[in-house]
N, C-alpha and C positions, 0 to 999 in steps of 0.2 A: 813252644809247638807243642801241637798235640799230641796226646798218648794214644789214641785211639786205636783198636786192633787194626783198623785199614794203616792208620801209619807206622803203626810199630812192623806191619808185614812190608811195606815201603823200604822202611828202614833196612830190614834184614834182606830185601831183595836185594837194595844198592850195596849193602855188606858184601854178599856172595858174589854180585857183579866183581867188585874190588879186590876179591881176591880168585878172580877167576874160575870159580863154581857156576860154571852155565847153567846146568842140570838142577843145581840149587837153586838157583835166582828163578830158572823157569817153572819149578813147582808153585810159586807165587803168583803167577801170570794167570788170570780168568780169560775164559775162553771170548769174552767182550772186550778183552785189552786193546787199546790203541796207545801208541806210542808216536810223539810229534815231535819232530825234531825242526828248530830254526836256527840257521838256516837248514835246509837239506844238508845231509851229507853230500858230499863229492861225488858221483860216479855211480848213485843206486838207483836212479830212477829208472824205470824200464824193466829191473830187475822183478823178478815173478813175486818178491815178498815183499814190495813194498808200494805205493800209489800216492797218488799227492795228498791224501787223507793220512798218510803216516805207514807205520808198520802195524802187522796183526800178530797175534802171538807167536805164530809159528815163525812168520817174518822178520820179527825181531831177531829170536835166538838165533836165524840163519845170518842174520848182520851180524850179530853179537861175536858168532864163531866164527866169522870170516874175517871182522877185525882183531879179536883177540891173537887170531896167527900173527899177526904184526905189532901189536902192543900193549904193555900193561896200564891201566887205568884205574885213580885214584880220584873218588868223586868227596865232595864237599856239600851238605846241603846245606844252604843257604836258607831257603823258607818252605812251608809246607803250609799250604792252606786247605782245609776242607769246609764244604760249604754243606754247613748241616741240614740244608733244605733239600738239597740233590744227592747228598752223598760222594759227589765227585771231590776229587783231590788233584791239586796242582803243586809239584815239587821244582821247586826254583835251586839249581844247583851249579857247581862247578866244578869241571872235571879238568886234571890232568893225567894227559898221555905221555909214554914215554916208548920211543921205538925199541923193537926189540932187533936187536942187530945178531946176524947169524953169520 
């Protein structure tokens, strides 16, 4: 996998999410950030922070804040592809969630 500055930032971002540091993760997100999840998480379409295209920067943080009230998450990065012409990065991950029981 690439070790470009962008890829290293993505790895740091995921590490912060896995450690429930949402503010720390959010510092890596640029204003033009778009997060696309397929399939779409259940029950979120129609909320102010998401549309059919995905989440914007603040919307993804709001979604994660809501999500982290109920689960802990651990992510395994399976593949990172960086397009040298466009600079776009695609990250393929597996995520394990564990429900928080209160």
